VODO-276149 format. One record per atom (N, C-alpha, C, O): residue in one letter; atom name; x, y, z. Coordinates in Angstrom, 1 decimal. Atoms other than C-alpha are relative to their C-alpha. Layout:
% residues N
+---+----+--------+--------+--------+
: r :  a :      x :      y :      z :
+---+----+--------+--------+--------+
: a : CA :      X :      Y :      Z :
...
+---+----+--------+--------+--------+
//
This chain:
% residues 100
+---+----+--------+--------+--------+
: r :  a :      x :      y :      z :
+---+----+--------+--------+--------+
: x :  N :    0.8 :   -1.2 :    0.0 :
: x : CA :    0.0 :    0.0 :    0.0 :
: x :  C :    0.9 :    1.3 :    0.0 :
: x :  O :    0.5 :    2.3 :   -0.5 :
: x :  N :   -0.9 :   -1.1 :    0.0 :
: x : CA :    2.9 :    2.3 :    0.6 :
: x :  C :    0.4 :    0.4 :   -1.4 :
: x :  O :    0.6 :    1.6 :   -1.7 :
: x :  N :   -0.3 :   -0.2 :    1.4 :
: x : CA :    3.8 :    2.0 :   -3.1 :
: x :  C :   -1.1 :    0.9 :   -0.6 :
: x :  O :   -0.9 :    1.8 :   -1.4 :
: x :  N :    1.1 :   -0.7 :    0.5 :
: x : CA :    0.3 :    3.2 :   -4.0 :
: x :  C :   -0.1 :    1.4 :    0.6 :
: x :  O :   -0.3 :    2.4 :   -0.2 :
: x :  N :    0.0 :   -1.3 :   -0.6 :
: x : CA :    0.5 :    6.1 :   -1.6 :
: x :  C :    1.1 :    0.9 :   -0.6 :
: x :  O :    0.9 :    2.1 :   -0.9 :
: x :  N :   -1.1 :   -0.7 :    0.6 :
: x : CA :    3.9 :    7.1 :   -3.1 :
: x :  C :   -0.4 :    0.4 :   -1.4 :
: x :  O :   -0.1 :    1.6 :   -1.8 :
: x :  N :    0.4 :   -0.4 :    1.3 :
: x : CA :    2.5 :    7.0 :   -6.6 :
: x :  C :   -1.0 :    1.1 :   -0.1 :
: x :  O :   -0.9 :    2.0 :   -0.8 :
: x :  N :    1.0 :   -1.1 :   -0.1 :
: x : CA :   -0.5 :    9.1 :   -5.7 :
: x :  C :    0.6 :    1.3 :    0.4 :
: x :  O :    0.2 :    2.3 :   -0.2 :
: x :  N :   -0.6 :   -1.2 :   -0.4 :
: x : CA :    1.6 :   11.6 :   -3.9 :
: x :  C :    0.8 :    0.6 :   -1.1 :
: x :  O :    0.8 :    1.8 :   -1.3 :
: x :  N :   -0.8 :   -0.5 :    1.1 :
: x : CA :    3.9 :   11.9 :   -6.9 :
: x :  C :   -0.9 :    0.7 :   -1.1 :
: x :  O :   -0.6 :    1.7 :   -1.6 :
: x :  N :    1.0 :   -0.5 :    1.0 :
: x : CA :    0.9 :   12.5 :   -9.2 :
: x :  C :   -0.6 :    1.3 :    0.5 :
: x :  O :   -0.7 :    2.3 :   -0.2 :
: x :  N :    0.6 :   -1.2 :   -0.6 :
: x : CA :   -0.6 :   15.1 :   -6.8 :
: x :  C :    1.0 :    1.1 :    0.0 :
: x :  O :    0.6 :    2.3 :   -0.3 :
: x :  N :   -1.1 :   -1.1 :    0.1 :
: x : CA :    2.7 :   17.0 :   -6.6 :
: x :  C :    0.1 :    0.5 :   -1.4 :
: x :  O :    0.4 :    1.7 :   -1.6 :
: x :  N :    0.0 :   -0.4 :    1.4 :
: x : CA :    2.7 :   17.0 :  -10.4 :
: x :  C :   -1.1 :    1.0 :   -0.4 :
: x :  O :   -0.9 :    1.9 :   -1.2 :
: x :  N :    1.1 :   -0.9 :    0.3 :
: x : CA :   -0.6 :   18.8 :  -10.4 :
: x :  C :    0.1 :    1.3 :    0.8 :
: x :  O :   -0.1 :    2.4 :    0.2 :
: x :  N :    0.0 :   -1.2 :   -0.8 :
: x : CA :   -0.2 :   21.2 :   -7.5 :
: x :  C :    1.4 :    0.6 :    0.3 :
: x :  O :    1.5 :    1.7 :    0.8 :
: x :  N :   -1.3 :   -0.4 :   -0.4 :
: x : CA :    3.6 :   21.6 :   -7.2 :
: x :  C :    0.5 :   -0.6 :    1.3 :
: x :  O :   -0.4 :   -1.1 :    2.0 :
: x :  N :   -0.5 :    0.7 :   -1.1 :
: x : CA :    5.9 :   20.4 :   -4.5 :
: x :  C :   -0.5 :    0.4 :    1.4 :
: x :  O :   -0.9 :   -0.4 :    2.2 :
: x :  N :    0.4 :   -0.4 :   -1.4 :
: x : CA :    5.0 :   22.5 :   -1.5 :
: x :  C :   -1.5 :   -0.2 :    0.2 :
: x :  O :   -1.9 :   -0.8 :    1.2 :
: x :  N :    1.4 :    0.1 :   -0.1 :
: x : CA :    1.2 :   22.7 :   -2.0 :
: x :  C :   -0.5 :   -1.5 :   -0.2 :
: x :  O :   -1.4 :   -1.9 :    0.5 :
: x :  N :    0.3 :    1.4 :    0.3 :
: x : CA :    1.0 :   19.1 :   -3.4 :
: x :  C :    0.3 :   -0.9 :    1.2 :
: x :  O :   -0.5 :   -1.8 :    1.5 :
: x :  N :   -0.3 :    0.8 :   -1.2 :
: x : CA :    2.7 :   17.6 :   -0.3 :
: x :  C :   -1.0 :    0.2 :    1.0 :
: x :  O :   -1.5 :   -0.8 :    1.7 :
: x :  N :    1.0 :   -0.3 :   -1.0 :
: x : CA :    0.2 :   19.3 :    2.0 :
: x :  C :   -1.3 :   -0.6 :   -0.4 :
: x :  O :   -2.0 :   -1.2 :    0.5 :
: x :  N :    1.3 :    0.6 :    0.4 :
: x : CA :   -2.8 :   18.3 :    0.0 :
: x :  C :    0.0 :   -1.5 :    0.0 :
: x :  O :   -0.9 :   -2.2 :    0.4 :
: x :  N :   -0.1 :    1.4 :    0.0 :
: x : CA :   -1.5 :   14.8 :   -0.5 :
: x :  C :   -0.1 :   -0.7 :    1.3 :
: x :  O :   -0.7 :   -1.8 :    1.4 :
: x :  N :    0.1 :    0.6 :   -1.4 :
: x : CA :   -1.1 :   14.1 :    3.2 :
: x :  C :   -1.4 :    0.0 :    0.6 :
: x :  O :   -1.7 :   -0.7 :    1.5 :
: x :  N :    1.4 :   -0.1 :   -0.5 :
: x : CA :   -4.8 :   15.0 :    3.7 :
: x :  C :   -0.9 :   -0.9 :   -0.9 :
: x :  O :   -1.6 :   -1.7 :   -0.4 :
: x :  N :    1.0 :    0.7 :    0.9 :
: x : CA :   -6.6 :   13.6 :    0.6 :
: x :  C :    0.3 :   -1.5 :   -0.2 :
: x :  O :   -0.6 :   -2.3 :   -0.4 :
: x :  N :   -0.3 :    1.4 :    0.2 :
: x : CA :   -4.7 :   10.3 :    0.1 :
: x :  C :   -0.5 :   -0.9 :    1.1 :
: x :  O :   -1.2 :   -1.9 :    0.7 :
: x :  N :    0.6 :    0.9 :   -1.1 :
: x : CA :   -5.6 :    8.8 :    3.5 :
: x :  C :   -1.5 :    0.1 :   -0.1 :
: x :  O :   -2.1 :   -1.0 :    0.2 :
: x :  N :    1.4 :   -0.1 :    0.0 :
: x : CA :   -9.1 :   10.1 :    3.1 :
: x :  C :   -0.6 :   -0.8 :   -1.2 :
: x :  O :   -1.5 :   -1.6 :   -1.0 :
: x :  N :    0.5 :    0.8 :    1.2 :
: x : CA :   -9.6 :    8.6 :   -0.4 :
: x :  C :    0.2 :   -1.5 :    0.2 :
: x :  O :   -0.7 :   -2.3 :    0.0 :
: x :  N :   -0.3 :    1.4 :   -0.2 :
: x : CA :   -7.9 :    5.3 :    0.5 :
: x :  C :   -0.9 :   -0.6 :    1.2 :
: x :  O :   -1.3 :   -1.7 :    1.1 :
: x :  N :    0.8 :    0.4 :   -1.1 :
: x : CA :   -9.8 :    5.1 :    3.8 :
: x :  C :   -1.5 :   -0.2 :   -0.4 :
: x :  O :   -2.1 :   -1.2 :   -0.1 :
: x :  N :    1.3 :    0.2 :    0.5 :
: x : CA :  -13.1 :    5.6 :    2.1 :
: x :  C :   -0.1 :   -1.2 :   -1.0 :
: x :  O :   -1.1 :   -1.9 :   -0.9 :
: x :  N :    0.1 :    1.1 :    0.9 :
: x : CA :  -12.3 :    3.1 :   -0.6 :
: x :  C :    0.1 :   -1.3 :    0.7 :
: x :  O :   -0.5 :   -2.3 :    0.3 :
: x :  N :   -0.1 :    1.2 :   -0.8 :
: x : CA :  -11.4 :    0.5 :    2.0 :
: x :  C :   -1.4 :   -0.3 :    0.6 :
: x :  O :   -1.8 :   -1.4 :    0.6 :
: x :  N :    1.4 :    0.2 :   -0.5 :
: x : CA :  -14.9 :    1.0 :    3.5 :
: x :  C :   -0.9 :   -0.5 :   -1.1 :
: x :  O :   -1.7 :   -1.4 :   -0.9 :
: x :  N :    0.8 :    0.5 :    1.2 :
: x : CA :  -16.4 :    0.6 :    0.0 :
: x :  C :    0.2 :   -1.5 :   -0.2 :
: x :  O :   -0.7 :   -2.3 :   -0.4 :
: x :  N :   -0.3 :    1.4 :    0.2 :
: x : CA :  -14.6 :   -2.7 :   -0.4 :
: x :  C :   -0.5 :   -0.9 :    1.1 :
: x :  O :   -1.0 :   -2.0 :    0.8 :
: x :  N :    0.5 :    0.8 :   -1.2 :
: x : CA :  -15.5 :   -3.9 :    3.1 :
: x :  C :   -1.5 :   -0.2 :   -0.1 :
: x :  O :   -2.0 :   -1.3 :    0.3 :
: x :  N :    1.5 :    0.1 :    0.1 :
: x : CA :  -19.2 :   -3.3 :    2.3 :
: x :  C :   -0.4 :   -0.7 :   -1.2 :
: x :  O :   -1.6 :   -1.1 :   -1.3 :
: x :  N :    0.4 :    0.7 :    1.1 :
: x : CA :  -19.1 :   -5.0 :   -1.0 :
: x :  C :   -0.4 :   -1.5 :    0.3 :
: x :  O :    0.3 :   -2.1 :    1.2 :
: x :  N :    0.5 :    1.3 :   -0.4 :
: x : CA :  -21.0 :   -8.3 :   -0.9 :
: x :  C :    0.6 :   -1.2 :   -0.8 :
: x :  O :    0.3 :   -2.3 :   -0.5 :
: x :  N :   -0.5 :    1.1 :    0.8 :
: x : CA :  -19.1 :  -10.3 :   -3.5 :
: x :  C :    1.5 :    0.2 :   -0.3 :
: x :  O :    2.1 :    1.3 :    0.1 :
: x :  N :   -1.4 :   -0.2 :    0.5 :
: x : CA :  -15.6 :  -10.8 :   -5.0 :
: x :  C :    0.1 :    0.7 :   -1.3 :
: x :  O :    1.2 :    0.8 :   -1.9 :
: x :  N :   -0.1 :   -0.8 :    1.2 :
: x : CA :  -16.6 :   -8.8 :   -8.0 :
: x :  C :    0.8 :    1.3 :    0.2 :
: x :  O :    0.8 :    1.8 :    1.3 :
: x :  N :   -0.7 :   -1.2 :   -0.1 :
: x : CA :  -14.5 :   -5.8 :   -8.8 :
: x :  C :   -0.9 :    1.2 :    0.1 :
: x :  O :   -2.0 :    1.2 :   -0.6 :
: x :  N :    0.8 :   -1.2 :   -0.1 :
: x : CA :  -15.9 :   -2.5 :   -7.7 :
: x :  C :    0.9 :    1.2 :   -0.2 :
: x :  O :    2.1 :    1.1 :   -0.1 :
: x :  N :   -0.8 :   -1.3 :    0.2 :
: x : CA :  -14.8 :    1.1 :   -8.5 :
: x :  C :   -0.7 :    1.1 :    0.7 :
: x :  O :   -1.9 :    1.1 :    1.0 :
: x :  N :    0.5 :   -1.2 :   -0.7 :
: x : CA :  -15.2 :    4.4 :   -6.7 :
: x :  C :    0.8 :    1.2 :   -0.6 :
: x :  O :    2.0 :    1.1 :   -0.8 :
: x :  N :   -0.6 :   -1.2 :    0.5 :
: x : CA :  -14.6 :    7.9 :   -8.0 :
: x :  C :    0.2 :    1.0 :    1.0 :
: x :  O :   -0.7 :    1.2 :    1.9 :
: x :  N :   -0.3 :   -1.0 :   -0.9 :
: x : CA :  -13.0 :   10.7 :   -6.1 :
: x :  C :    0.5 :    1.3 :   -0.8 :
: x :  O :    1.1 :    1.1 :   -1.8 :
: x :  N :   -0.5 :   -1.3 :    0.7 :
: x : CA :  -12.4 :   14.4 :   -7.0 :
: x :  C :    0.2 :    1.0 :    1.1 :
: x :  O :   -0.5 :    1.1 :    2.1 :
: x :  N :   -0.3 :   -1.1 :   -1.0 :
: x : CA :  -10.9 :   17.3 :   -5.1 :
: x :  C :   -1.1 :    1.1 :   -0.3 :
: x :  O :   -1.7 :    1.2 :   -1.4 :
: x :  N :    1.0 :   -1.1 :    0.1 :
: x : CA :  -13.1 :   20.4 :   -4.6 :
: x :  C :    0.3 :    0.9 :   -1.2 :
: x :  O :   -0.6 :    1.3 :   -1.9 :
: x :  N :   -0.4 :   -0.9 :    1.1 :
: x : CA :  -11.1 :   22.4 :   -7.2 :
: x :  C :    0.0 :   -0.8 :   -1.3 :
: x :  O :    0.3 :   -0.2 :   -2.4 :
: x :  N :    0.2 :    0.9 :    1.2 :
: x : CA :  -11.6 :   19.4 :   -9.7 :
: x :  C :    1.4 :   -0.1 :   -0.7 :
: x :  O :    1.3 :   -0.5 :   -1.9 :
: x :  N :   -1.3 :    0.2 :    0.6 :
: x : CA :   -7.8 :   19.3 :  -10.4 :
: x :  C :    0.4 :   -1.5 :    0.1 :
: x :  O :    1.2 :   -1.9 :   -0.7 :
: x :  N :   -0.3 :    1.4 :   -0.1 :
: x : CA :   -7.6 :   15.7 :   -9.2 :
: x :  C :   -1.3 :   -0.8 :   -0.1 :
: x :  O :   -2.3 :   -0.6 :    0.6 :
: x :  N :    1.1 :    1.0 :    0.2 :
: x : CA :  -10.0 :   13.0 :  -10.5 :
: x :  C :    0.6 :   -1.4 :    0.1 :
: x :  O :    1.4 :   -1.7 :   -0.7 :
: x :  N :   -0.6 :    1.3 :   -0.3 :
: x : CA :   -9.2 :    9.6 :   -9.1 :
: x :  C :   -1.1 :   -1.1 :    0.0 :
: x :  O :   -2.2 :   -0.9 :    0.5 :
: x :  N :    0.9 :    1.1 :    0.1 :
: x : CA :  -10.9 :    6.3 :   -9.9 :
: x :  C :    0.8 :   -1.2 :    0.5 :
: x :  O :    1.8 :   -1.6 :   -0.1 :
: x :  N :   -0.6 :    1.2 :   -0.6 :
: x : CA :   -9.9 :    3.3 :   -7.7 :
: x :  C :   -0.9 :   -1.2 :   -0.3 :
: x :  O :   -2.1 :   -1.1 :   -0.1 :
: x :  N :    0.7 :    1.2 :    0.2 :
: x : CA :  -10.9 :   -0.2 :   -8.5 :
: x :  C :    0.6 :   -1.1 :    0.9 :
: x :  O :    1.8 :   -1.0 :    1.2 :
: x :  N :   -0.5 :    1.0 :   -0.9 :
: x : CA :  -10.6 :   -3.2 :   -6.3 :
: x :  C :   -1.0 :   -1.1 :    0.3 :
: x :  O :   -2.1 :   -1.1 :   -0.3 :
: x :  N :    0.9 :    1.1 :   -0.3 :
: x : CA :  -12.1 :   -6.4 :   -4.9 :
: x :  C :    0.4 :   -0.7 :    1.3 :
: x :  O :    1.6 :   -0.5 :    1.8 :
: x :  N :   -0.3 :    0.8 :   -1.2 :
: x : CA :  -12.3 :   -8.6 :   -1.9 :
: x :  C :    0.6 :   -1.4 :   -0.5 :
: x :  O :    0.0 :   -2.0 :   -1.4 :
: x :  N :   -0.5 :    1.3 :    0.3 :
: x : CA :  -10.1 :  -11.7 :   -2.2 :
: x :  C :    0.3 :   -0.8 :    1.2 :
: x :  O :    0.6 :   -0.3 :    2.3 :
: x :  N :   -0.2 :    0.9 :   -1.1 :
: x : CA :   -9.7 :  -14.7 :    0.0 :
: x :  C :    1.5 :   -0.2 :    0.2 :
: x :  O :    2.3 :   -0.5 :   -0.7 :
: x :  N :   -1.4 :    0.2 :   -0.3 :
: x : CA :   -6.3 :  -14.8 :    1.7 :
: x :  C :    0.2 :   -1.1 :    1.0 :
: x :  O :   -0.8 :   -1.7 :    1.4 :
: x :  N :   -0.3 :    1.1 :   -0.9 :
: x : CA :   -4.6 :  -17.2 :    4.1 :
: x :  C :   -0.7 :    0.2 :    1.4 :
: x :  O :   -1.1 :   -0.7 :    2.1 :
: x :  N :    0.6 :   -0.3 :   -1.3 :
: x : CA :   -6.1 :  -15.4 :    7.1 :
: x :  C :   -1.4 :    0.6 :   -0.1 :
: x :  O :   -1.8 :    1.3 :    0.8 :
: x :  N :    1.3 :   -0.6 :    0.2 :
: x : CA :   -9.5 :  -14.4 :    5.7 :
: x :  C :    0.0 :    0.9 :   -1.2 :
: x :  O :    0.8 :    0.7 :   -2.1 :
: x :  N :    0.2 :   -0.9 :    1.2 :
: x : CA :  -10.7 :  -11.7 :    3.3 :
: x :  C :    1.1 :    1.1 :    0.0 :
: x :  O :    1.4 :    1.7 :    1.1 :
: x :  N :   -0.9 :   -1.1 :    0.2 :
: x : CA :   -8.2 :   -9.3 :    1.9 :
: x :  C :   -0.6 :    1.0 :   -0.9 :
: x :  O :   -1.5 :    0.6 :   -1.7 :
: x :  N :    0.5 :   -1.0 :    0.9 :
: x : CA :   -9.0 :   -6.0 :    0.2 :
: x :  C :    1.1 :    0.4 :   -1.0 :
: x :  O :    2.2 :    0.9 :   -0.5 :
: x :  N :   -1.1 :   -0.2 :    1.0 :
: x : CA :   -7.0 :   -5.6 :   -3.0 :
: x :  C :   -0.4 :    1.1 :   -1.0 :
: x :  O :   -1.5 :    1.1 :   -1.6 :
: x :  N :    0.1 :   -1.1 :    1.0 :
: x : CA :   -6.6 :   -2.5 :   -5.2 :
: x :  C :    0.4 :   -0.6 :   -1.4 :
: x :  O :    1.6 :   -1.1 :   -1.5 :
: x :  N :   -0.3 :    0.6 :    1.3 :
: x : CA :   -6.7 :   -3.7 :   -8.9 :
: x :  C :    0.3 :    1.0 :   -1.0 :
: x :  O :    0.8 :    0.7 :   -2.1 :
: x :  N :   -0.3 :   -1.0 :    1.0 :
: x : CA :   -6.5 :   -0.4 :  -10.7 :
: x :  C :   -0.1 :    1.4 :    0.6 :
: x :  O :   -0.8 :    1.6 :    1.6 :
: x :  N :    0.0 :   -1.4 :   -0.5 :
: x : CA :   -5.9 :    3.3 :  -10.3 :
: x :  C :    0.1 :    0.9 :   -1.2 :
: x :  O :    1.0 :    0.8 :   -2.0 :
: x :  N :    0.1 :   -1.0 :    1.1 :
: x : CA :   -6.9 :    6.0 :  -12.8 :
: x :  C :    0.1 :    1.4 :    0.6 :
: x :  O :   -0.8 :    1.7 :    1.4 :
: x :  N :   -0.2 :   -1.4 :   -0.5 :
: x : CA :   -5.6 :    9.5 :  -12.1 :
: x :  C :   -0.1 :    1.0 :   -1.1 :
: x :  O :    0.7 :    0.9 :   -2.1 :
: x :  N :    0.2 :   -1.1 :    1.0 :
: x : CA :   -6.9 :   12.4 :  -14.2 :
: x :  C :    0.0 :   -0.7 :   -1.4 :
: x :  O :    0.7 :   -0.2 :   -2.3 :
: x :  N :    0.2 :    0.6 :    1.2 :
: x : CA :   -8.0 :   10.1 :  -17.0 :
: x :  C :    1.3 :   -0.8 :   -0.6 :
: x :  O :    1.4 :   -1.0 :   -1.8 :
: x :  N :   -1.2 :    0.7 :    0.4 :
: x : CA :   -4.6 :    8.3 :  -17.1 :
: x :  C :    0.1 :   -1.2 :    0.9 :
: x :  O :    0.1 :   -1.1 :    2.2 :
: x :  N :   -0.2 :    1.2 :   -0.8 :
: x : CA :   -4.2 :    4.7 :  -15.9 :
: x :  C :    1.4 :    0.0 :    0.6 :
: x :  O :    2.4 :    0.0 :   -0.1 :
: x :  N :   -1.3 :   -0.1 :   -0.7 :
: x : CA :   -1.5 :    4.8 :  -13.2 :
: x :  C :    0.5 :   -1.4 :    0.1 :
: x :  O :    1.7 :   -1.6 :   -0.1 :
: x :  N :   -0.5 :    1.4 :    0.0 :
: x : CA :   -1.3 :    1.0 :  -12.7 :
: x :  C :   -1.2 :   -0.9 :   -0.1 :
: x :  O :   -2.3 :   -0.6 :    0.2 :
: x :  N :    0.9 :    1.1 :    0.0 :
: x : CA :   -3.1 :   -2.2 :  -13.3 :
: x :  C :    0.6 :   -1.0 :    1.1 :
: x :  O :    1.7 :   -0.8 :    1.6 :
: x :  N :   -0.4 :    0.9 :   -1.0 :
: x : CA :   -2.9 :   -5.1 :  -10.8 :
: x :  C :    1.4 :   -0.6 :   -0.3 :
: x :  O :    2.1 :   -0.9 :    0.7 :
: x :  N :   -1.3 :    0.7 :    0.3 :
: x : CA :    0.1 :   -6.7 :  -12.6 :
: x :  C :    1.2 :    0.9 :    0.1 :
: x :  O :    2.3 :    0.4 :    0.1 :
: x :  N :   -1.2 :   -0.9 :   -0.1 :
: x : CA :    2.3 :   -3.6 :  -12.4 :
: x :  C :    0.7 :    0.1 :    1.3 :
: x :  O :    1.9 :    0.3 :    1.3 :
: x :  N :   -0.6 :   -0.1 :   -1.3 :
: x : CA :    2.9 :   -3.7 :   -8.7 :
: x :  C :   -0.2 :   -1.4 :    0.7 :
: x :  O :   -1.0 :   -2.2 :    0.2 :
: x :  N :    0.3 :    1.1 :   -0.8 :
: x : CA :    3.0 :   -6.4 :   -6.1 :
: x :  C :   -1.5 :    0.2 :    0.4 :
: x :  O :   -2.0 :    1.3 :    0.3 :
: x :  N :    1.4 :   -0.1 :   -0.4 :
: x : CA :   -0.5 :   -7.1 :   -4.8 :
: x :  C :   -0.1 :    1.2 :    1.0 :
: x :  O :    0.6 :    1.3 :    2.0 :
: x :  N :    0.2 :   -1.2 :   -0.8 :
: x : CA :   -1.7 :   -3.8 :   -3.3 :
: x :  C :   -1.2 :   -0.3 :    0.9 :
: x :  O :   -2.4 :   -0.3 :    0.5 :
: x :  N :    1.0 :    0.4 :   -0.9 :
: x : CA :   -3.7 :   -4.7 :   -0.2 :
: x :  C :   -0.3 :    1.3 :    0.9 :
: x :  O :    0.7 :    2.0 :    1.3 :
: x :  N :    0.4 :   -1.1 :   -0.9 :
: x : CA :   -5.6 :   -2.1 :    1.9 :
: x :  C :   -0.1 :   -0.6 :    1.5 :
: x :  O :   -0.4 :    0.2 :    2.4 :
+---+----+--------+--------+--------+
//
């Protein structure tokens, strides 16, 4: 998950610049990922679900995709895709399994 946070922070800094982007990133990344975790926890099946997020100023448009998968110790929540400002940032195969 740290890899996903790093990728998102890099993209946000690219939009807002280093100083402002760092501040915004430390607030919205945990908020977006926390909400997406809740969405995945509430999903009733192993089907892939997506959720859309946008900042108030509409400079960041994020679509996260994921699903619940059975792991060794029960259900895991896996991020399978991330689209940032209409650009696919990664698919499931690009990174190690990204678990929330």
